[in-house]
N, C-alpha and C positions, 0 to 999 in steps of 0.2 A: 622544938616541934613547930613553932610558928615560923622559925627561920627556914626550915625545910619546906614548909608549905608555900612560903613566899617564893622560894626558888623554883618550885614546880609550876606555879602559876605565872611566873614572869616570862616563861618562854626562852628560847635560845637567844644569846647575845646578838645584837645587831652587827652585821658585817660591814666593815669600812670599805667604802668605794673610793678608789683614787682616780685621778685624771688619766693615769696610764693603764687602766684596766681594759680588758677586751670589751667591756660593756659600756665604754664611754660613749657620749652622744655623738651623732653624726653632724657634719656641717650642713647648712641649708643648701638646697639644690641650685640656688642662684649665685653661690660663692664664686664659681669659676667665671661667671659673666663679669662680676665686679673686678676680679683679679685681671681678667683679660683686658678690660677697658682701661684699668690703671696701668697695665704694662704697655699698652699702645700709646697712651698719653705720655708716660714717663720715657718710653723709648723715643718718641718723636722729639721730646724736649732735649734729651741727651744727644740725639743725632744732630739737631740744629746747633747745639752748643759746640760740639766737637768738630763739625765740618762747616765749610763756608756755604754749601748748598745742600738742600735736603736730598738724601739718597734713599730711595725706596727700599733697595735690597738691604742696606745697613739697618734701616728702621725695622724691617720685618725680622731680621736675625736678632737684633737686640731686644725687640719686644718678646720674641719667643723665649729667649734666655731669661728675661725678667719674669715671664709668666711661669716658667718651670720652677725657678727659685721661689717665687712668691707662693705658689700653691704648696710647695714642700714645707715652707716655714709656717704657713697658716694651718696646714693639716697637722704639723708637729705640735703646734700650740693648742689647737682646739680638740684634737683627737689623740691618737697614740703614735708612737714611733713606728710601729709596724704599718699602720695605715699611711703614715707619711712616706715611708719607703715604697710602699705599693703605689702611691700616687706619683712619686718621682719616676719610677720605671714606666708606669703607664703613660705619663706625659712624654718621656723620652721615646717610647715606641711610636706614639702619635706624631711626634716631631720628625722622626726618621721617615715615617710614611709620607708626610707632607713634603719633606725634602726630596723624596724620590719622585713625587708628582710634579715638582717644579719644572724640571727639564721638559717633560712631556707636555704640560700645559703651556709652557713658554713657546715650544715649537709649534703646537697647534694654533695658539693665538696669533703668532707671527705670520704663519702661512695663511690663515683665514683672513686676517686683517689686510694682507697684501694681495691675496689672490681672489677673494670673493668680490671686491668691487670691479675687478676686470671681467669676471664671468658675468656679473649682472649687467654691466654697461656694454659688453661685447659678447652676446651669446653666440655669435657666429664663430667664435674661436674654437668651438667644439666641432664644427663642421667644415672648417677650412684647413688647408695645409700651407706650407711656405713656398710653394712652387712659383707663385706670381708676386712675391714680395721682394722688393729691392731696397737699397739704402735710402733712396729718395722718399719712399713711402714712410719709413720710420722717422725721417727728418721732418716731414710734413705733420706726422702725428705728434711729435714732440713740440712742434711750434703751434699746435692747436688748429691746424688748417685742414686736417683729415682725420677720420676715425682710425682706430687701431686695425691694421691689416694682418692677415695671416692667422694661423691657428695651430692646433695640436692634433688634428685628426690623424695624420700619418704616424705620430707617436703612439696614439691609442691603438691603431690597427697593428703597428709593429709589436707593441707590448703584448697584445692579445695573441697574435700568431706565434711569436717566439715562445711565449709561456705555454701555450697549448701543445706545441711540438715538443717542448722539453718535458711536459707531463706524459706525452706518449712514450718517450724514451725511458723516463725514470720510474714511473709507477709499476709497469710490469717487472722490471729488474728488481726494484726494491721489494715488491710483494713476493716474488719467487724466492729472493734471498732470505727474507724473514721467515717464510714457510720452511725453507731448508733448515735454518738455524733452530727453529722451535720443534719441528716435527721429525726431522731426520738426523741432522748433525748436532746432537745435543752436547757432546763433549769430545769430539775428535779434533785432529790437527787442522782439518780444513775449515771447520767452523771457527776455530780460534783465529785462523788466518783472516777469515772474512771479517770478524769483529775487529781485529787489529787494523785492517785497511779502512773499515768504516770509520773508526775513531780518527785515523789519520786524515781521511777525506773531510771529516767534520771540521777540522781545524785549519785547513789550508786556506790561504787568502783567495778571494774571488778572482784577482788578477791572474793568479797561477792557473786557475781553471780555464780562463780565457786563453792564455798562452798555450795550454795543453791542447785545447780544441783547435786553435789556429794552426799549430804545428802539425797536429795529427791530420787535419784536412789538407794541409799543404803537402805532406808526405804522400797521402792517398792520391791527390790530383797529379802530382809529378810522377808517380809510379805507374798509375793505371790509365791516365787520360793524356796529359801533355805537361811538359815542363816549360812551356813558353811563358813569357811575362804576362800575356793576356789571360792564360789559364790560371796562373798563380794569383793574379789579381781577383779572379772570380771566386777565390776562396772566401772572401768577405761576403757573407750572406746570412740570411736568417737561420738556415740549417746549422751553420757553425756556431752561431750564438745559442741555439737550442741545445747543442751538445755541451757547451760550456755551462749552461744553467742546469742541465741534467746532472752534471758532475756534482754540483752543489745540492741538488734535490735528493739524489739517491740516498746519501747517509741519513737524511732526515726521515725519508719514507721508511728505510730499513729499521731505524731505531723505534719510531712510533708504532709501526706495524708489529714488530717483534714484541714490544711491551703489551700490545693489545691481544696478541695471540697467546701470550703467557697467562693473561688474566682469565681466559676461557677455562672453566673447571674441567679437570681430568675425568670427572664422573660422566660428562657428556660424551667424551671420546670412548670411554669404557663401555657405556651403554650402547653406543653405535657398534663397537666391535662385538659385543655380546649378541647382537642381532645378525651377525655375519656380514656386516657392511665392510667393504674394503677400505684401506687407509686413505687412498686418494679421494674416494667418494665421501668419507667422513670429513676430510678437510674441506671439500667444496660444499657439502650440504649441511654440515654441523658447525665446524670451527669458524669458517669465514663468515657465514651469516651472523653468528653470535658476536663476532668482533667487528662487524661492519661499521658500526658507529664510530669506533675509535680509529679504524683505518681511514674512513672518509674524512674525518676531521683532521687526521695527521697529514693526509695528502693536501687538503686545503691549506693548512698552515705552511706546508712546504712550498706551495705555490706563492703564498703571501711572502715567504722569506726571500724568494728570488725575484719577485716582481719589481723590487726597487734597486736591483743591482745595476751598476753603471759601468764599472771597469771591464768586465768580460764582454759586454755587448759592444762597448766602444772599440775593443780590440778585434772582435770577430765579425761585427755586422756593419761597421762604418757609420756613415751619416747620410741620410737622404732628405730631400726637401719635399718629396711628394709621397703619396700613398703607394706602397708596394705590398700586394697580397701574396706574392710568390716568394716563399721562404727558400726556394731552391735556386734562385737567381736574383742578382742585384742587391745593392745595399739596402738595409732596413734601419729605420729609426725607432727606438723605444723612448718612452717618456723620460726615464732618467738621463739618457744621452741628450735628448732634446733640451732638457733643463740646463745641462752642463754647457752645451754649445751656445744657447741663448745668453748665458751669463759670461762665458769666456770669450766668445766670438760673436758679438751682436751684429745684426744686419747692417746697422749704421754705427760705426765706432764713435762718431761724433755726437750721436744721440742715442745712448744706450737704454734710456728709460722705457721705450716701447718693448724692447726685447726683454728687459727685466720684468715688465708687467706680464708678458706671455709666460715667462719662466715661473713666476709666482702662481699663475693660474694652473699651469701644468703640475706644479708641486701639490696644489690643493687637490686636483683630480687624482693624483697618484696616492695621496694619503687616504682619500675616500675609497679608492680601490682596495688598498691594503686593509683598511678598517672593515670594509664590506666582506672581504674574504675571511677575516677573523670571525665576524658575526655569522657568516655562512657556515663556518666550521662548527660553531656551537649549535646552530639550528640543525645541521646534519647529524651531529652527535645525539641530539635530543630526539630527532625523528627516527633514526635507525636503532636507537637503544632498545634492547629486549623489553617487551612489555610484561608487567607483572600479571600473573593469572588471577590474583586475588584469593587464592586458596591457601 
């Protein structure tokens, strides 16, 4: 009797807790800082021992590997194998993320480090062109006897006019094609053919688009205007470059607009049809306004995609040293072509540093333009997004 009473009052037997249970303690929050510092120090020591001179890239890579291994082993000892495996994969994902950022950060840092001093010390580079610059000017600049001459104004104007003209060509075609694919040709042979050619156009090299535009304009001029050498030489102009860029823009506009139109709920279309609204009016008054944010951002991203193209503009627009506002006549220079010519064919081959400085400044401006267009796409998407009613 006493024994049974003792068993009843003693309570359940205590459960054993092992170090590998799911309730094991967690590491302190500062553990990763200590491991990272130790990995950096140990990686630096190993890099110095294995190489004659200190290599930053090798030190960063080795330190990252040591950090991943160290965090895995410490988590395995202090916590559980499951937590250690989770920590290993989490660190691998973060490592892949930083590796993906390395080229972007390296490019931006290099361009800013080389282009920003030129823009600060020579702000006139944004308002001048190369019409009055000769080799002697660059030689004097390289010798420190004169300030940097010339600028990128004609490249800025050329990029603006060519891109706007390409947008005039590509946006209506891409928008109408996507409307047909979503609203009319859902699964017929013609819609399948359009999707096939859009996919093909997405993957063609940009130089092929340039050759296509140049050969097409040459055929048009020789057939309907004149086949004289002077007339054929006039094929190189801003209009031809715009056609080449529109070939690259159209598939981007079609794909982005098609996806946005498919996102529009069918209930909105059915409600409009139930009120007796015709199909074309439903598209213009219901479908397009609902998808306007995605359409506008897709068009902006398409512009950003072609703003940095070099090969098609080099083939179709040539190179000019002064500003040309007329896209229908005369050679036009865009910023990518300007950068290429300044590096490959400097004004003073014996003193290429001034030309390289102008090229770095132009590259920085081009990156800022592309970044600005991407930010503008997000602002447009937010501004035109359908507002919630709060009901």
